[in-house]
C-alpha positions as CSV (number, residue, x, y, z in Angstrom):
1,X,161.7,125.3,148.2
2,X,160.6,127.8,145.7
3,X,160.3,126.6,142.4
4,X,162.6,128.8,140.7
5,X,163.1,128.1,136.9
6,X,159.6,128.0,136.2
7,X,156.3,127.1,137.4
8,X,153.2,128.4,135.2
9,X,149.7,128.5,134.3
10,X,147.6,130.8,132.5
11,X,146.3,134.3,133.0
12,X,142.7,133.8,132.7
13,X,140.5,136.5,130.6
14,X,142.5,138.9,129.9
15,X,143.1,139.3,126.0
16,X,146.5,141.2,127.0
17,X,148.8,139.1,124.6
18,X,149.4,138.8,121.2
19,X,149.8,135.3,119.4
20,X,153.7,133.6,119.3
21,X,152.2,131.8,116.6
22,X,150.9,132.9,112.8
23,X,147.3,133.2,112.3
24,X,145.4,131.0,110.0
25,X,143.8,132.9,106.9
26,X,140.1,132.8,108.3
27,X,142.3,134.7,111.5
28,X,141.2,131.8,113.8
29,X,144.4,131.5,116.1
30,X,146.0,127.6,115.3
31,X,145.6,125.3,118.3
32,X,148.7,125.8,120.3
33,X,149.4,122.2,121.4
34,X,149.3,121.6,117.6
35,X,151.4,124.4,116.2
36,X,154.4,123.8,118.5
37,X,154.4,120.0,117.6
38,X,157.4,118.1,115.8
39,X,155.4,114.7,114.5
40,X,158.8,113.9,112.9
41,X,160.1,112.7,116.0
42,X,159.3,109.7,117.6
43,X,157.3,110.3,121.0
44,X,158.7,107.3,122.2
45,X,161.9,108.1,122.3
46,X,162.2,112.1,122.7
47,X,158.4,113.3,123.9
48,X,159.7,116.8,124.8
49,X,161.2,117.5,121.4
50,X,157.9,115.6,119.7
51,X,156.0,117.9,121.7
52,X,157.9,121.3,121.6
53,X,159.9,120.7,118.5
54,X,158.6,123.1,116.0
55,X,159.1,126.0,118.4
56,X,162.1,124.8,119.9
57,X,163.2,125.3,115.8
58,X,161.7,128.6,115.1
59,X,162.6,130.5,118.2
60,X,166.4,130.6,118.5
61,X,168.0,132.2,121.8
62,X,168.1,135.7,121.4
63,X,171.6,136.8,122.1
64,X,170.2,139.0,125.3
65,X,169.1,135.5,126.9
66,X,170.7,132.3,128.2
67,X,167.6,130.9,127.8
68,X,164.5,131.3,126.0
69,X,160.6,129.8,126.1
70,X,157.2,130.2,127.2
71,X,158.0,131.7,130.2
72,X,160.4,134.6,128.6
73,X,157.4,135.7,125.8
74,X,155.2,135.9,129.0
75,X,157.8,138.0,130.8
76,X,158.3,140.2,127.7
77,X,154.6,141.3,127.4
78,X,154.7,141.6,131.2
79,X,157.6,144.1,131.0
80,X,155.7,146.4,128.1
81,X,152.9,146.2,130.7
82,X,155.7,147.5,133.7
83,X,157.2,149.9,131.6
84,X,154.2,151.8,130.9
85,X,153.2,151.6,135.0
86,X,157.2,153.1,135.2
87,X,156.9,155.5,132.8
88,X,153.6,156.9,133.5
89,X,154.9,157.5,137.2
90,X,158.2,158.8,136.1
91,X,156.0,161.4,134.0
92,X,153.9,162.7,136.6
93,X,154.7,165.7,138.0
94,X,154.8,166.8,142.0
95,X,153.8,163.4,142.8
96,X,153.5,163.4,146.9
97,X,156.8,162.3,148.5
98,X,156.5,158.7,149.3
99,X,153.5,157.9,147.2
100,X,153.7,154.6,144.9
101,X,154.0,156.8,142.1
102,X,157.1,158.8,143.5
103,X,158.6,156.3,144.4
104,X,158.3,154.2,141.1
105,X,158.8,157.5,139.1
106,X,161.7,158.2,141.0
107,X,163.5,155.1,140.8
108,X,163.0,154.2,137.5
109,X,164.0,158.1,136.0
110,X,167.3,157.7,138.6
111,X,167.6,154.1,136.8
112,X,167.2,155.3,133.4
113,X,169.5,158.4,133.3
114,X,172.9,156.7,131.9
115,X,174.5,159.9,131.4
116,X,174.4,161.1,134.8
117,X,175.4,157.0,136.3
118,X,178.5,157.4,133.9
119,X,179.6,160.7,134.8
120,X,179.4,159.5,138.8
121,X,181.8,156.8,138.0
122,X,182.2,154.6,141.2
123,X,181.2,157.7,143.4
124,X,178.2,156.5,144.5
125,X,180.3,154.1,146.3
126,X,183.1,156.4,147.9
127,X,181.9,157.0,151.7
128,X,181.4,152.8,152.0
129,X,184.8,152.6,150.1
130,X,186.3,155.2,152.4
131,X,184.9,152.9,155.5
132,X,187.0,149.9,154.5
133,X,190.2,152.2,153.3
134,X,190.2,152.8,157.4
135,X,190.1,149.4,158.4
136,X,193.1,149.1,160.6
137,X,192.8,145.5,162.3
138,X,191.1,142.5,162.2
139,X,188.1,144.2,164.5
140,X,187.7,146.3,162.0
141,X,186.9,143.7,159.4
142,X,184.4,142.3,161.5
143,X,182.7,145.5,162.0
144,X,182.9,145.9,157.9
145,X,181.2,142.4,157.8
146,X,178.8,143.4,159.6
147,X,178.0,146.9,158.0
148,X,177.6,145.5,154.8
149,X,175.3,142.8,156.0
150,X,172.7,145.4,155.2
151,X,173.8,145.8,151.5
152,X,173.8,143.8,148.7
153,X,177.1,142.0,149.6
154,X,176.7,139.6,152.4
155,X,180.9,138.9,152.8
156,X,181.6,136.0,155.1
157,X,178.6,134.2,155.5
158,X,175.0,134.8,155.1
159,X,172.5,136.0,157.8
160,X,168.9,136.5,157.5
161,X,165.3,136.5,159.8
162,X,163.0,133.5,158.5
163,X,160.6,131.3,160.5
164,X,162.0,128.9,163.1
165,X,161.8,125.5,161.2
166,X,160.7,123.8,164.4
167,X,158.3,126.6,165.8
168,X,157.0,128.4,162.8
169,X,155.3,131.0,164.8
170,X,158.3,132.9,165.7
171,X,161.0,135.0,163.1
172,X,164.3,133.5,164.1
173,X,167.9,134.9,163.2
174,X,169.4,132.5,160.8
175,X,172.9,132.0,159.5
176,X,174.6,130.2,157.2
177,X,177.5,129.5,154.6
178,X,177.9,131.8,152.1
179,X,180.6,134.9,151.1
180,X,181.4,133.6,147.8
181,X,181.6,135.3,144.5
182,X,181.2,132.5,142.1
183,X,178.0,131.1,142.1
184,X,179.0,127.8,145.0
185,X,181.4,125.4,146.4
186,X,182.0,123.5,143.5
187,X,183.2,126.4,140.9
188,X,186.5,126.5,143.4
189,X,187.1,122.7,143.4
190,X,186.3,121.0,140.3
191,X,188.5,120.5,138.2
192,X,186.9,119.7,134.4
193,X,188.2,122.2,131.9
194,X,184.6,124.1,131.8
195,X,184.8,125.0,136.0
196,X,188.8,125.9,135.3
197,X,187.9,128.3,132.7
198,X,185.3,129.8,134.8
199,X,188.1,130.1,137.9
200,X,190.4,131.9,135.3
201,X,187.6,134.0,133.6
202,X,186.7,134.9,137.3
203,X,189.9,136.2,138.2
204,X,190.2,138.3,135.3
205,X,187.0,140.1,136.2
206,X,188.1,140.4,139.9
207,X,192.0,141.9,138.5
208,X,189.7,144.5,136.3
209,X,187.9,145.5,139.2
210,X,190.3,145.9,141.5
211,X,192.7,147.6,139.2
212,X,189.9,150.3,138.4
213,X,188.4,150.9,142.1
214,X,192.1,150.6,143.5
215,X,193.7,153.7,145.0
216,X,197.2,151.9,144.0
217,X,196.3,150.9,140.3
218,X,198.6,147.9,139.4
219,X,197.8,145.2,142.3
220,X,194.6,144.1,140.7
221,X,196.2,140.8,139.6
222,X,197.8,140.0,143.1
223,X,194.7,141.2,145.2
224,X,192.6,139.1,142.7
225,X,194.8,136.1,143.5
226,X,194.4,136.8,147.4
227,X,191.0,137.5,147.1
228,X,190.4,134.3,145.1
229,X,192.6,132.6,147.7
230,X,190.3,133.6,150.6
231,X,187.0,132.3,148.8
232,X,188.4,129.2,148.0
233,X,189.0,128.5,151.8
234,X,185.7,129.4,152.5
235,X,184.5,127.2,149.8
236,X,186.0,124.4,151.4
237,X,184.1,124.5,154.6
238,X,180.9,124.7,152.3
239,X,178.8,122.0,151.6
240,X,177.6,120.4,148.6
241,X,174.4,121.7,147.2
242,X,172.5,118.4,148.1
243,X,173.9,118.1,151.6
244,X,172.0,121.7,152.3
245,X,168.5,119.9,151.7
246,X,168.2,118.0,155.1
247,X,166.6,120.3,157.4
248,X,167.7,118.2,160.3
249,X,171.0,118.8,158.9
250,X,171.0,122.2,158.5
251,X,169.5,123.0,161.7
252,X,171.2,124.0,164.9
253,X,169.8,126.6,167.3
254,X,172.3,127.5,169.9
255,X,173.0,130.5,172.1
256,X,174.7,133.7,171.9
257,X,177.4,132.0,174.1
258,X,177.8,128.9,171.7
259,X,177.3,131.0,168.6
260,X,180.9,133.1,170.1
261,X,182.9,129.6,170.5
262,X,182.1,129.1,167.0
263,X,184.0,132.3,165.9
264,X,186.2,133.5,168.7
265,X,186.8,136.4,166.2
266,X,183.4,137.5,166.3
267,X,181.7,138.9,169.8
268,X,178.0,138.3,168.1
269,X,176.3,140.6,170.5
270,X,178.6,143.7,169.7
271,X,178.3,142.5,165.7
272,X,174.6,142.8,166.2
273,X,174.5,146.2,168.0
274,X,176.9,147.4,165.1
275,X,173.6,147.0,162.6
276,X,171.0,147.7,165.3
277,X,169.8,144.2,165.8
278,X,168.4,143.7,169.3
279,X,169.8,141.6,171.7
280,X,168.9,137.5,170.9
281,X,169.0,134.7,173.3
282,X,169.5,132.1,170.0
283,X,170.0,132.0,166.5
284,X,169.7,129.2,164.0
285,X,172.7,128.2,162.4
286,X,172.7,125.9,159.2
287,X,176.0,124.7,158.8
288,X,178.1,125.1,161.9
289,X,181.5,123.8,160.4
290,X,181.6,126.6,158.1
291,X,181.8,129.4,161.1
292,X,184.5,127.4,162.3
293,X,186.2,127.3,158.7
294,X,185.5,131.4,158.3
295,X,186.7,132.0,161.7
296,X,190.1,129.9,160.6
297,X,190.1,132.5,157.5
298,X,189.6,135.3,159.9
299,X,193.0,134.7,161.5
300,X,194.9,133.6,158.9
301,X,194.5,135.9,156.1
302,X,196.3,138.8,156.3
303,X,194.1,142.3,157.3
304,X,194.6,143.9,153.9
305,X,193.5,140.9,151.8
306,X,190.2,141.5,154.0
307,X,189.7,144.6,152.9
308,X,190.2,143.8,149.4
309,X,187.6,141.5,149.8
310,X,185.2,143.2,151.3
311,X,185.6,146.1,148.5
312,X,185.4,143.5,146.0
313,X,181.9,142.0,147.6
314,X,180.4,145.7,147.8
315,X,181.8,147.0,144.7
316,X,180.5,143.5,142.4
317,X,177.3,144.0,144.2
318,X,176.6,147.5,142.8
319,X,178.9,146.9,139.5
320,X,175.3,147.0,137.6
321,X,174.0,150.5,139.1
322,X,177.7,152.1,138.6
323,X,178.8,153.4,135.5
324,X,178.8,151.3,131.9
325,X,182.5,150.2,132.6
326,X,181.8,148.2,135.8
327,X,178.3,147.4,134.7
328,X,179.4,145.9,131.4
329,X,182.4,143.9,132.9
330,X,180.1,142.4,135.5
331,X,178.1,141.7,132.8
332,X,181.0,139.8,130.7
333,X,181.5,137.6,133.3
334,X,178.1,136.7,135.1
335,X,176.0,137.3,131.9
336,X,178.4,135.7,129.1
337,X,181.2,133.5,130.7
338,X,178.9,132.0,133.3
339,X,175.0,132.1,131.3
340,X,175.9,132.2,127.9
341,X,174.3,135.5,126.6
342,X,176.5,137.5,124.4
343,X,174.2,140.7,124.4
344,X,173.0,142.9,127.4
345,X,169.2,143.5,127.6
346,X,167.9,146.5,126.5
347,X,168.5,149.2,129.8
348,X,164.8,149.7,130.3
349,X,164.0,145.7,130.9
350,X,167.1,145.7,133.2
351,X,165.6,148.4,135.4
352,X,161.9,146.8,135.0
353,X,164.0,143.3,136.6
354,X,165.8,145.8,139.2
355,X,162.2,147.4,140.1
356,X,160.3,143.9,141.1
357,X,163.2,142.9,143.4
358,X,163.3,146.2,145.1
359,X,159.4,147.7,144.6
360,X,157.8,144.6,143.2
361,X,154.6,145.0,145.5
362,X,154.2,148.7,144.6
363,X,154.1,147.7,140.5
364,X,152.1,144.8,141.6
365,X,149.6,146.9,142.9
366,X,149.4,149.2,139.6
367,X,149.0,145.5,137.7
368,X,146.7,144.0,139.4
369,X,144.8,147.3,139.0
370,X,145.2,147.4,135.4
371,X,145.6,143.9,134.6
372,X,143.7,141.4,136.5
373,X,140.7,142.0,138.4
374,X,139.2,139.8,141.1
375,X,137.0,137.9,138.4
376,X,140.2,136.3,137.0
377,X,140.8,134.0,139.8
378,X,137.6,132.0,139.4
379,X,139.0,129.3,137.2
380,X,142.1,128.7,138.8
381,X,140.3,128.7,142.8
382,X,138.4,126.0,141.3
383,X,141.1,123.9,139.4
384,X,143.2,124.0,142.9
385,X,140.2,122.8,144.6
386,X,140.1,119.7,141.9
387,X,144.2,119.2,142.5
388,X,143.3,118.9,146.0
389,X,140.3,116.7,146.2
390,X,142.2,114.3,143.6
391,X,145.5,114.5,146.1
392,X,143.4,113.2,149.3
393,X,142.2,110.4,147.2
394,X,145.5,109.2,146.3
395,X,146.6,109.2,149.8
396,X,143.6,107.4,151.3
397,X,144.3,104.5,148.3
398,X,148.3,104.5,148.4
399,X,149.0,100.8,149.2
400,X,152.4,101.3,150.7
401,X,151.2,104.0,153.4
402,X,150.0,103.3,157.0
403,X,146.4,104.5,158.1
404,X,147.9,106.3,160.9
405,X,150.1,108.5,158.3
406,X,147.4,108.8,156.3
407,X,145.3,110.4,158.3
408,X,148.3,112.8,159.2
409,X,149.2,113.3,156.0
410,X,144.6,114.1,154.9
411,X,145.0,116.3,157.6
412,X,148.0,118.4,156.7
413,X,146.6,118.4,153.4
414,X,143.4,120.1,154.0
415,X,145.4,122.7,156.3
416,X,147.4,123.9,152.9
417,X,146.6,127.3,152.2
418,X,145.8,128.7,149.0
419,X,147.2,132.4,147.8
420,X,146.1,132.9,144.3
421,X,146.5,136.1,142.1
422,X,147.7,138.7,144.6
423,X,147.7,139.1,148.1
424,X,145.0,140.6,150.0
425,X,147.5,143.2,152.4
426,X,150.4,144.8,150.8
427,X,153.5,145.5,152.1
428,X,154.1,148.6,153.6
429,X,156.8,150.8,152.2
430,X,156.9,153.3,154.8
431,X,160.2,154.1,155.5
432,X,162.3,153.4,152.0
433,X,163.8,156.3,150.7
434,X,163.7,156.9,146.8
435,X,164.5,160.2,145.0
436,X,166.3,161.6,142.1
437,X,169.4,161.0,143.3
438,X,172.0,158.3,142.1
439,X,171.1,155.2,141.1
440,X,173.5,153.5,143.4
441,X,172.3,155.2,146.1
442,X,168.7,154.4,145.6
443,X,169.9,150.9,145.6
444,X,171.2,151.1,149.0
445,X,168.5,153.0,150.7
446,X,166.0,150.1,148.8
447,X,168.8,147.3,150.6
448,X,169.1,149.1,154.0
449,X,165.0,149.1,154.0
450,X,164.6,145.8,153.3
451,X,167.1,144.6,156.1
452,X,165.3,146.8,158.7
453,X,162.2,145.1,157.6
454,X,163.3,141.7,158.2
455,X,164.9,142.7,161.3
456,X,161.7,144.2,162.7
457,X,160.4,140.9,162.5
458,X,162.5,139.6,165.1
459,X,160.4,138.7,168.0
460,X,157.3,139.3,166.6
461,X,154.2,136.8,165.7
462,X,154.7,135.6,162.0
463,X,152.9,137.4,159.3
464,X,151.2,134.3,157.3
465,X,149.8,136.6,155.0
466,X,152.6,138.1,153.6
467,X,153.9,137.2,150.3
468,X,157.9,136.2,148.5
469,X,156.2,137.0,145.6
470,X,154.9,139.8,143.9
471,X,152.1,139.1,141.3
472,X,153.4,140.3,138.0
473,X,156.3,137.3,138.9
474,X,155.9,134.4,136.5
475,X,156.6,131.8,139.4
476,X,155.4,129.9,142.2
477,X,156.6,128.2,145.4
478,X,155.4,125.7,148.4
479,X,156.5,127.6,151.7
480,X,156.9,124.3,154.1
481,X,157.0,126.7,157.1
482,X,153.7,128.0,156.2
483,X,152.5,125.2,154.4
484,X,150.9,127.2,151.5
485,X,150.6,127.3,148.0
486,X,151.5,130.6,146.5
487,X,150.3,131.3,142.9
488,X,151.1,134.8,141.3
489,X,148.8,136.6,139.0
490,X,151.5,136.7,136.0
491,X,152.6,132.7,136.6
492,X,148.5,132.1,135.0
493,X,149.8,133.7,131.4
494,X,149.9,131.8,127.8
495,X,151.0,134.5,125.5
496,X,148.6,134.9,122.6
497,X,145.7,132.8,124.0
498,X,142.8,134.1,126.3
499,X,141.4,131.8,128.9
500,X,138.5,130.7,127.2
501,X,140.7,129.7,124.4
502,X,142.0,126.8,126.1
503,X,140.5,123.5,127.0
504,X,140.8,122.0,130.3
505,X,142.9,118.9,128.8
506,X,145.3,121.8,128.3
507,X,144.8,123.4,131.3
508,X,144.8,120.6,133.7
509,X,148.4,119.4,132.3
510,X,149.9,123.4,132.0
511,X,148.5,124.5,135.1
512,X,147.0,121.7,137.4
513,X,149.8,119.4,136.9
514,X,153.1,121.6,136.5
515,X,151.9,124.0,138.5
516,X,149.2,123.2,141.6
517,X,150.0,119.7,141.5
518,X,153.8,120.0,141.8
519,X,153.9,122.8,144.6
520,X,151.1,120.6,146.7
521,X,153.5,117.9,146.1
522,X,156.4,119.6,147.8
523,X,154.4,119.6,151.0
524,X,155.1,115.5,151.0
525,X,158.5,115.4,148.9
526,X,161.7,114.4,150.6
527,X,162.1,117.9,152.6
528,X,158.4,119.0,152.5
529,X,156.8,116.0,154.3
530,X,159.3,116.6,157.7
531,X,156.7,119.2,158.5
532,X,153.5,118.9,159.8
533,X,150.5,121.1,158.7
534,X,151.4,123.9,161.4
535,X,154.7,124.1,159.1
536,X,156.7,122.9,162.1
537,X,159.7,120.3,161.1
538,X,158.6,117.6,162.8
539,X,158.4,114.4,161.4
540,X,155.2,112.9,161.5
541,X,155.8,109.3,159.8
542,X,156.0,105.9,160.8
543,X,159.6,104.5,160.7
544,X,158.3,102.0,158.4
545,X,156.6,104.5,156.2
546,X,159.7,106.7,156.2
547,X,161.7,103.6,154.8
548,X,159.3,102.6,152.4
549,X,159.2,106.2,151.1
550,X,162.7,106.4,150.8
551,X,163.2,102.9,149.2
552,X,160.6,104.1,146.1
553,X,162.2,107.7,146.4
554,X,165.9,106.2,145.8
555,X,164.8,104.3,142.3
556,X,164.2,108.3,141.4
557,X,167.3,109.6,142.7
558,X,168.7,106.6,140.3
559,X,166.9,107.3,137.5
560,X,168.3,111.2,137.5
561,X,171.7,110.1,138.4
562,X,171.7,108.3,134.5
563,X,170.7,111.2,132.9
564,X,174.0,113.3,130.9
565,X,173.2,116.6,129.9
566,X,176.5,118.2,128.7
567,X,180.2,116.8,128.5
568,X,180.3,114.5,131.6
569,X,177.9,116.9,133.8
570,X,175.4,114.1,135.0
571,X,172.2,115.6,136.6
572,X,172.7,115.3,140.8
573,X,169.5,112.8,141.3
574,X,169.6,113.2,145.4
575,X,169.6,117.5,144.9
576,X,166.7,117.7,142.4
577,X,164.9,114.6,144.1
578,X,162.2,117.2,145.6
579,X,161.4,118.6,142.5
580,X,161.6,115.6,140.3
581,X,159.1,114.0,142.8
582,X,156.7,117.2,142.8
583,X,156.7,117.0,139.1
584,X,155.7,113.2,139.2
585,X,153.2,113.7,142.0
586,X,151.8,116.7,140.0
587,X,151.6,115.3,136.6
588,X,149.8,111.7,138.4
589,X,147.0,113.9,140.6
590,X,146.1,116.4,137.8
591,X,145.8,113.7,135.4
592,X,143.5,112.0,138.0
593,X,141.2,115.6,138.7
594,X,141.3,115.8,134.8
595,X,139.8,112.9,134.6
596,X,136.6,114.4,136.4
597,X,136.0,116.6,133.5
598,X,133.6,116.6,131.0
599,X,136.3,117.0,128.2
600,X,138.2,113.5,129.5
601,X,134.4,112.2,129.6
602,X,133.4,112.9,126.4
603,X,136.9,111.3,124.8
604,X,136.2,114.3,122.3
605,X,139.2,115.3,119.7
606,X,140.4,118.7,119.4
607,X,142.8,119.4,116.5
608,X,143.5,116.1,116.1
609,X,144.4,115.0,119.5
610,X,142.4,112.9,122.2
611,X,142.0,114.3,125.5
612,X,144.4,112.3,127.1
613,X,147.4,113.2,124.5
614,X,146.2,117.1,125.1
615,X,146.9,116.6,128.8
616,X,150.6,115.6,128.3
617,X,151.1,117.9,125.7
618,X,149.9,120.6,127.9
619,X,152.4,119.4,130.6
620,X,155.2,119.8,127.9
621,X,154.3,123.1,126.9
622,X,155.0,124.1,129.9
623,X,158.6,123.0,130.0
624,X,159.1,124.6,126.2
625,X,162.5,126.1,126.4
626,X,165.9,125.9,125.6
627,X,169.5,127.3,126.9
628,X,172.6,127.5,126.0
629,X,175.3,125.3,127.5
630,X,177.0,127.6,130.2
631,X,173.5,128.3,131.5
632,X,173.1,124.5,131.5
633,X,176.4,123.8,133.3
634,X,175.2,126.3,135.9
635,X,172.2,125.0,136.5
636,X,173.4,121.1,136.9
637,X,175.9,122.5,139.9
638,X,174.0,124.9,141.0
639,X,170.1,124.1,141.0
640,X,168.3,122.1,142.3
641,X,166.2,121.3,139.4
642,X,166.5,119.0,136.5
643,X,166.6,120.6,132.7
644,X,163.4,121.0,131.5
645,X,163.6,118.2,128.4
646,X,164.5,115.9,131.4
647,X,161.2,117.5,133.4
648,X,159.2,116.3,131.0
649,X,160.6,112.7,129.7
650,X,161.6,111.7,133.0
651,X,158.2,111.7,134.7
652,X,156.0,110.8,131.7
653,X,158.4,107.4,131.6
654,X,156.4,106.2,134.7
655,X,153.3,106.9,133.6
656,X,151.5,104.3,131.7
657,X,148.6,106.6,130.7
658,X,151.3,108.2,128.9
659,X,152.1,105.1,127.2
660,X,148.7,104.5,126.4
661,X,148.3,108.2,124.7
662,X,150.9,108.1,122.3
663,X,151.2,104.0,121.9
664,X,154.4,104.1,123.1
665,X,155.4,99.7,123.5
666,X,158.0,97.7,124.9
667,X,161.3,98.8,123.5
668,X,160.7,102.4,123.0
669,X,163.6,104.3,124.3
670,X,161.1,106.0,127.3
671,X,159.8,102.9,128.0
672,X,160.2,101.4,131.7
673,X,159.4,98.2,132.7
674,X,156.8,98.2,135.1
675,X,159.0,96.8,138.2
676,X,161.2,100.3,137.9
677,X,158.7,102.7,137.1
678,X,158.6,104.9,140.1
679,X,155.2,105.1,141.6
680,X,154.7,107.8,145.2
681,X,151.4,108.6,144.7
C-alpha cells in the first residue's frame, strides 16, 4: 500500500535549497507555478503539460537517470546533506566502536574504496559460493535456500515477518511468491517484442555472470538457459499484479503441518531451525498454489540447476557491492535495459542510496538534528488536521453510504495515527557489525542484522511507534495494519523555496491533496476499506454499501484501462485502482479543506492566477516528472501507480471545479459528461 513512486509535500522553513528557476532582475524568485507553465498547451487537452510543460522542455532526463522530476531535484539536495554527514563521519578519527559516527563512517569508507573492491573481485562471496558448490542433494538445496533468506538473495520464494492481517496486534511469519530475477511473472510470459528483447538481454547478462564466476568456464550459456527455465517455471505459478491486491485472497493462515503438505520436500521445522527462527505453530501464506508449484520445480529440476540458480541469486544480489566488472554488468541490465539510464550515477550517490537502505535511521538522526527541527512540523500538523476535518464532512454527506457504515468510517478516520517528520523513538542498531572491511561483507552483515531484527519480533507485541521510512526519504505511506499515515521530513521539500514563500493554494494542492489527502484516502480505497480502525482485516461495510462502492469504482477502472501509454501497453486499471482512488480522493478532500482558508475566500490572484487555479496547478506540480520509455514500460508491468501525466489528467477530469477554474467546456479532450464522472467522496 506504500506510495512508492512519489508522494510529496514541502519542507517547511528550512531555507536549505537553491532555486531550480532563474531569478528575476530584482533578485526575487519567480512564482514557481507560473514559471513552469506552458500556456501554448490547451489545459482542456492536456492539463499536465499546460501546468509543467516549460519545466519539462528545459530539463531533459540526465544520462544517469531513468526518470527526472521535482522529486529528483529534492533528492539531489538531500544527497549533498547526507554526503557531508557521511564524509564527516568517515574522517572522524577514533570514533567509539558501534557509535553512530563509527557505523556511518566505516560503511561509507568501505563502500567508497573502489580500488580495494576491484582488487577483491568476487572473493568476498567465497564462503557462500563454497557452500553452494558443496551441495550434494536436494536436501542441500533446501538448506541453502534457507541460509540465503538472511542475505539479499531470496531464492525460491519470499518470506518475512509482518503484522497478522486479521490480528494486527501480533507479528507472524509470512510466505509469498518470489525467487525471480526479472521484476515479475509478466516478463517471463508476455510475448510482445519489448518483453522478448528484455528476456534475451537477461539471458545474456546471466551468461556473462555465470561464465565469469564459474569454476568451469564456458558453461555460462547452458547454465543461463537452465536458470531461465527454472525461473520461468516459478513465474508460471505466480499471480498477476492485480491479483495480489485482494487481501482476503492473499491471506491463508495454516499450521506447519499444512505447510509441509504444500511442499513435502521441505520440512519447515528444520528449515526454521537452520536459520534460528523459533518454532511456529502457524504461518500466513499468500499464494498457496505457488508453493505447490515450487515443490514441482524442486523435484523436476536437477540439483546442479538449483546450485547454478542459487549461485546466480547470491551474486546478482550483491553485484553492485562487488568489483566494477560485476557492478557494471548489473547496471547494464537493470539500469539500462530495464530502465533506460545510460550512465551510472557517481559512486558517492550510489553509496548514499545504499546507506539509506542499510542504516537509514542512523543518517536520519543526523539529518533531523542538522536540517529539520520540531518547529518545522507545525504548519503541516495543522494541514493534516484540516484534511481530516474535510474528509469527515465528506463521509457524513456522501449520498450512497448507509448511516451505519458512515459511523464506522468516521470512527476509523478519527483513529488514524499521524506520524510527521521523524520517529519519536529511533531503531536500536545494537548488534550491527560494520567495520573497514570489504564493502560486500559489510552489506552481508547488514542483511544478517535486519533479518535477525525481524525474527526477534515474532511472538512480541507490535511496536506501533516504528517507522518503515527514513526521515530523509522523499516518500510517504499509509499502513492499513496500523491505520496510520507516515510523512517523513524530506517529503515536505520543494527545491528553491522556503515555506513562507509558498501560498496556501499551492501547499493545499501539492501537499494537502497529493500527499496527505492521498494517504488518508488509502484507508478507504479498494484495499484499505477492508481493514477496521484497529488495522484488522475485517470488512465493516454493509453488503449494499460494498456493492455501491464497487459499482462506482468500476467506472474508474474502466477509465484508466482505456489509457494507452506506450506502444500497445495500457494502464492496468484494476491493479492501479487503489492509487487512482487515493489521487481522486486526495484532490477533492484537499480542495474542500482549502476552501476554508482566507486565500480561497479572498479570491485574490497571485501571479495572475486565481486561488482555484493555483490549487490545481499545485497538485500538478507534484507530478512534474518525465521518464524514459524503458522505465515507463517497467512501471506499467510492475507498479500499481499510473504514469504521472495520467495521475494528473485522469482524476482532474472528474472534478467540476477543475473545469470551472480553467474554463473547460463540453467538447474538450478532458471533458467528461456528468454521468460519466467518478464520484466517491
